[in-house]
C-alpha positions in Angstrom: 100.2 115.7 111.4 99.7 119.4 112.5 99.8 120.4 108.8 97.0 118.0 107.7 94.8 119.4 110.6 95.5 123.1 109.6 94.5 122.0 106.0 91.3 120.3 107.1 90.3 123.3 109.5 91.0 125.6 106.6 88.7 123.5 104.3 86.0 123.2 107.2 86.0 126.8 107.4 84.6 127.3 104.1 81.6 124.8 105.1 80.7 126.5 108.3 78.3 129.3 108.1 76.9 130.9 111.3 77.6 128.1 113.2 75.9 125.5 110.9 77.5 123.1 108.9 77.1 123.5 105.0 77.7 120.8 102.4 80.6 121.3 99.8 79.4 123.4 97.0 80.0 121.0 93.9 78.5 117.4 93.5 81.8 115.6 93.3 82.9 117.3 96.7 79.5 116.3 98.2 79.9 112.8 96.8 83.4 112.6 98.2 82.2 113.8 101.7 79.4 111.4 101.9 81.5 108.4 101.0 84.2 109.4 103.2 81.7 109.6 106.4 80.5 106.1 105.1 83.9 104.7 105.0 84.8 106.0 108.3 81.8 104.4 110.1 82.7 101.1 108.4 86.2 101.4 109.7 85.0 102.3 113.2 82.9 99.4 113.1 86.0 97.1 113.3 87.1 98.3 116.7 84.4 96.1 118.5 85.6 93.1 116.5 89.3 93.9 117.5 88.3 94.0 121.2 85.9 91.2 121.5 87.1 88.9 118.3 90.6 89.9 118.1 93.6 87.4 117.4 95.1 85.4 120.0 98.3 87.4 119.9 98.0 90.7 121.5 100.7 92.4 119.6 98.3 91.7 116.6 95.5 93.2 118.3 97.4 96.2 119.2 98.9 96.4 115.7 95.2 96.3 114.4 94.2 99.1 116.5 97.0 101.3 115.5 96.0 100.3 111.7 92.3 101.4 112.6 93.7 104.9 113.4 96.1 105.2 110.7 93.2 104.4 108.4 91.2 107.0 110.0 93.7 109.9 109.6 94.9 108.5 106.2 91.7 108.8 104.4 90.7 112.0 106.0 93.9 113.5 105.1 93.5 112.3 101.5 90.0 114.1 101.4 91.4 117.3 102.8 94.2 117.4 100.2 91.9 116.2 97.5 94.1 113.2 96.0 95.4 109.7 96.9 98.8 108.9 95.5 100.1 105.3 94.6 102.0 105.5 97.7 99.2 106.3 99.7 97.2 103.4 98.1 100.1 101.0 99.3 99.8 102.3 102.8 96.2 101.7 102.7 96.8 98.2 101.7 99.3 97.5 104.4 97.0 99.0 107.3 94.2 96.8 105.9 96.4 93.8 106.0 97.4 94.5 109.7 93.7 95.0 110.4 93.0 91.7 108.9 95.8 89.9 110.9 94.5 91.2 114.2 91.2 89.9 114.2 90.0 86.0 114.3 88.3 86.2 110.9 89.0 88.8 108.2 85.6 88.3 106.8 84.4 90.4 109.9 86.1 93.4 109.0 85.8 93.3 105.3 83.7 96.9 105.8 87.0 98.9 106.2 88.1 97.1 103.1 85.3 98.2 100.9 85.2 101.7 102.6 88.5 102.2 101.3 87.5 101.1 98.0 84.5 103.7 98.1 86.6 106.6 99.1 89.7 106.1 96.8 87.8 105.2 93.7 86.5 108.6 93.6 90.3 110.0 93.0 93.0 109.5 90.5 93.2 107.5 87.2 91.9 104.4 86.3 95.5 102.8 86.5 95.9 103.7 90.2 92.3 102.4 91.1 93.1 99.2 89.3 96.3 99.2 91.5 94.1 99.7 94.4 91.9 96.6 93.5 95.0 94.4 93.5 96.2 95.8 96.8 93.1 95.3 98.6 92.5 91.7 97.1 96.4 90.6 98.1 95.8 92.3 101.7 92.6 89.9 102.0 94.5 86.9 100.6 97.3 87.4 103.0 95.4 87.9 106.0 92.9 84.8 105.1 95.7 82.7 104.5 98.1 83.5 107.5 95.7 85.2 110.0 92.9 82.7 110.1 94.2 78.9 109.7 90.6 77.6 109.8 89.9 79.2 106.1 93.3 78.2 104.7 92.6 74.7 106.0 89.0 74.5 104.7 90.1 75.8 101.3 87.8 79.0 101.8 90.6 81.5 101.5 90.8 81.1 97.9 87.0 81.5 97.2 87.1 84.5 99.8 89.6 86.2 97.7 88.1 85.6 94.3 84.7 86.9 95.5 86.1 90.1 97.2 88.4 90.7 94.1 85.3 91.0 91.8 83.4 93.0 94.5 86.4 95.3 94.5 86.8 95.5 91.0 82.8 96.1 90.6 82.7 98.8 93.2 85.6 100.7 92.1 84.7 100.6 88.4 81.3 102.1 89.2 82.4 104.9 91.5 85.4 105.7 89.2 82.9 106.2 86.4 80.8 108.3 88.6 83.8 110.5 89.6 84.5 110.8 86.0 81.2 111.9 85.0 80.9 114.6 87.8 84.2 115.9 86.9 83.3 116.4 83.2 80.0 118.0 84.6 81.7 120.6 86.9 84.3 121.4 84.1 81.3 122.2 81.7 79.8 124.5 84.6 83.3 126.0 85.0 83.7 126.7 81.4 80.2 128.0 80.8 80.8 130.5 84.1 84.0 131.6 82.5 82.5 132.1 79.2 79.6 134.2 80.8 82.1 136.1 83.0 84.2 136.8 80.0 81.4 138.0 78.0 80.2 140.6 80.8 83.7 141.8 80.8 83.9 142.5 77.2 80.8 144.3 77.4 81.9 146.4 80.1 85.5 147.1 78.9 86.0 150.7 78.4 88.9 150.8 76.4 90.0 148.6 73.7 93.5 147.3 75.6 90.8 146.3 78.4 88.7 144.2 75.9 91.8 142.5 74.3 93.0 141.8 77.8 90.0 140.1 78.8 89.5 138.1 75.7 93.0 136.3 76.0 92.5 136.0 79.8 89.2 134.4 79.4 90.7 131.8 76.7 93.6 130.9 79.0 91.1 130.2 81.8 89.3 127.9 79.6 92.5 126.2 78.5 93.7 125.8 82.1 90.4 123.8 82.9 92.0 121.1 80.7 95.8 121.6 80.5 98.5 122.3 82.9 100.1 124.9 80.9 98.7 126.9 77.9 99.5 130.0 75.8 96.8 132.6 74.2 97.5 135.5 72.0 94.8 137.6 70.2 95.2 138.8 66.6 93.0 141.4 65.1 92.8 143.0 61.5 91.5 141.4 58.4 92.2 138.4 56.1 95.0 140.6 54.5 96.9 141.1 57.7 96.8 140.6 61.4 98.1 142.5 64.5 98.9 140.8 67.8 97.2 142.9 70.3 97.6 140.9 73.3 99.5 138.0 74.8 99.3 136.0 77.9 100.7 132.4 78.9 103.7 130.4 79.4 105.6 131.6 76.6 109.0 132.1 78.4 110.2 134.6 76.1 109.4 132.6 73.0 105.9 133.8 72.1 104.7 136.3 69.7 104.9 140.1 71.1 102.0 142.5 71.2 102.5 144.6 67.9 103.7 141.6 65.9 102.3 141.3 62.3 101.4 138.6 59.8 99.7 138.1 56.6 97.5 134.9 56.5 98.1 134.3 52.7 101.8 134.2 53.5 101.4 131.4 56.3 100.1 128.3 54.7 97.5 127.7 52.0 94.1 126.6 53.3 94.3 128.2 56.9 92.5 131.4 55.7 89.8 129.1 54.0 89.5 127.0 57.0 89.0 130.2 59.3 86.2 131.4 56.9 84.3 128.2 57.9 84.2 129.5 61.4 85.5 126.5 62.9 88.5 125.7 65.3 91.4 125.0 63.1 93.8 122.6 64.4 97.6 123.5 63.7 98.8 120.8 65.7 101.6 118.4 64.6 105.0 118.8 62.6 103.3 119.7 59.4 101.6 122.7 60.9 105.0 123.8 62.5 105.3 127.0 60.4 102.0 128.3 61.3 102.9 127.9 64.8 105.7 129.6 64.3 104.0 132.5 62.6 101.4 133.0 65.4 104.4 132.8 68.2 103.3 129.3 69.5 105.9 126.9 68.1 106.9 125.8 71.7 103.7 124.0 72.1 103.0 120.8 69.9 99.0 121.1 70.5 97.5 124.4 69.1 94.5 125.7 67.5 93.3 128.9 65.6 89.9 130.3 66.9 88.6 132.6 64.2 86.9 135.9 65.2 84.3 136.4 62.3 82.2 139.6 61.5 79.5 138.7 59.1 81.5 137.0 56.3 85.0 138.4 56.9 87.6 137.2 59.2 88.3 140.0 61.9 91.0 137.9 63.6 92.0 135.1 65.4 93.0 133.6 68.9 96.1 131.5 68.8 96.2 128.9 71.5 98.7 126.4 72.4 98.6 123.8 75.1 100.5 121.2 76.6 97.8 118.5 76.2 95.5 117.7 73.6 92.1 119.6 73.6 88.9 117.7 73.8 86.0 118.3 71.5 84.1 119.9 74.6 87.0 122.6 75.1 86.9 123.3 71.3 83.2 123.9 71.3 83.4 126.3 74.2 86.4 128.4 72.5 84.3 128.5 69.2 81.5 130.2 71.4 84.3 132.3 72.8 85.4 133.6 69.6 81.9 134.4 68.5 81.5 136.6 71.7 85.0 138.3 71.2 84.3 139.1 67.5 80.7 140.4 68.9 82.3 142.7 71.2 85.0 144.0 68.7 82.1 144.9 66.5 80.3 146.6 69.2 83.4 148.5 70.1 83.9 149.5 66.6 80.4 150.7 66.2 80.5 152.7 69.6 83.7 154.4 68.6 82.0 155.2 65.1 78.9 156.7 66.6 81.3 158.6 69.2 83.3 160.1 66.5 80.1 161.3 64.5 78.8 162.6 67.7 82.1 164.5 68.3 82.2 165.7 64.6 78.7 167.0 64.9 79.4 168.9 68.2 82.3 170.4 66.5 80.5 171.6 63.3 77.8 172.9 65.5 80.3 174.9 67.5 82.4 176.5 64.6 79.8 176.7 62.0 78.4 180.0 63.0 81.9 181.3 64.6 83.2 184.5 63.8 86.7 183.1 64.2 88.6 181.5 61.5 89.0 177.6 62.0 91.2 175.7 60.0 92.2 172.0 60.6 95.2 170.8 59.0 96.9 167.2 58.7 100.7 166.5 59.5 101.6 167.6 56.0 99.8 171.1 56.2 96.9 170.2 53.9 93.6 171.6 54.8 90.9 169.0 56.1 88.3 171.4 57.4 87.7 175.0 57.0 84.8 176.9 58.7 82.4 179.0 56.8 84.0 182.3 58.2 86.9 181.8 55.5 84.5 183.6 53.1 84.0 186.4 55.1 87.6 186.8 56.5 89.6 185.9 53.6 86.9 186.0 50.4 87.6 182.1 49.9 84.4 179.6 49.8 85.3 177.1 52.6 84.9 174.2 50.2 87.3 175.4 47.8 90.2 175.5 50.4 89.7 171.7 51.5 92.7 169.8 50.0 94.7 172.7 49.4 98.1 173.2 51.2 97.9 175.9 54.3 100.7 177.7 52.7 98.6 178.8 49.8 96.9 181.1 52.2 100.0 182.5 53.9 102.3 185.4 53.1 105.4 184.1 51.5 107.0 185.6 54.1 105.6 183.6 56.9 105.5 180.2 55.1 108.7 179.3 56.1 107.9 179.6 59.9 104.4 178.3 59.6 106.3 175.1 58.2 108.4 174.8 61.1 105.6 175.5 63.5 103.7 172.4 62.0 106.7 170.3 62.4 106.9 171.1 66.1 103.4 170.5 67.0 104.1 166.9 67.1 106.9 167.4 69.8 105.2 170.0 71.7 105.0 169.1 75.5 101.5 170.5 75.8 100.0 169.6 72.6 99.9 172.9 70.9 101.8 175.7 69.5 100.7 179.3 69.0 101.6 181.8 66.5 100.5 185.1 64.5 100.7 185.4 61.0 99.5 187.4 57.8 97.0 185.7 55.4 96.2 186.5 51.8 93.0 187.4 50.8 91.0 187.5 47.4 90.2 190.9 46.2 89.0 192.1 43.0 85.7 191.5 40.7 84.6 187.8 41.4 87.4 187.5 43.9 90.0 186.4 41.0 93.0 188.2 42.3 95.0 187.7 45.6 96.7 190.3 47.8 99.2 189.9 50.4 100.5 193.3 51.2 101.3 195.2 54.4 97.9 196.8 53.9 96.1 193.6 54.8 98.7 192.6 57.5 95.7 193.5 60.0 94.1 190.4 58.9 95.8 188.0 61.4 94.8 184.6 62.7 95.7 183.3 66.1 96.4 179.4 65.4 96.7 176.4 68.0 98.4 173.2 66.7 97.7 169.6 68.1 
């Protein structure tokens, strides 16, 4: 009992703002609160009936009083917890039976019966609600038969039970459909909110890793609005090859790992074509087990692939596995998420390209007119860029050096040392290596001859390797 009041108090704290009571934020929660108040009022109306028109046996009247108190607590507790179990439905029926036996005429306290139908019909599945209708009808039948001899003698008990059974069934059906509709409406709002939030997060992501993580976490949140367990992985690349860049969910060590690779053409005939159609591809069932295995979601029987398309080509896919079959609404929102992720990836690639171009432009502006000799080489020692000062210092046209080995410019005595320096560049703790070495210059008419002699050893270059 203490736990219940703590839960109710903690729920109530979210409704009280600056001393004023505020209604719950969702339509379904408001509806449940409204019917709870209505139910409690109908149950409270049974108290005067017990006092002034109760059963002749005082023990039955006292039991009915305790039943009313239990119904108050039990229904408020179910509202606080947000659910009513099958056992709770049976307990509610027993309390209603005790209430019906404690009055002279069960028809005078039917409000408590209908109040329970109003509240409990807004929770649970159709099967549990059907059980509730049967339990309430049985409580009315037993109370009318054993509690009021006049009804049984006149044959009114049967007609009373029949009418109330139809009333319970009709009211519970209507309220269950209302709860189902409101639940779907709230799920749609929640999914749209998740999609909007993910879109904002993708745009604000400073690094690719943050973008990838936001994409799979957003997909996982969308899946969890319908399924209790889910797994999501993001694969990027092209139709020729995909790379897993982010993985989240309940894989339990069985899913794909970041860095895993696969080729769509090797997975299954038709998967690539289906992704090209920009539709969510269902890979559930035993005939798609190979595809689920390739994407690392073989531990889920229900799975889909969401394409990430850039113009006419597939840039990647979201591989999603769930315990439950996905509805058409969820698939539609996942397709929208795929478009948002693809747009974010394109925007990131464009931003990186523009940044690289601006960086190269700044670099060229910095070294174009520098007096120092600036040479950029790759890991194999091949010249990728040569500053214009090469013509003044060494006698070579800069464009003639691009693509040539750096060893061609070095004194033969220095070539081995510089080759070792290049090999050490990748393992340097500070990312750079420094050395001084002699270069060969072009001399003679038309710069057709080379000289690498001690007389030109004064031509020195200070190099930083990174």
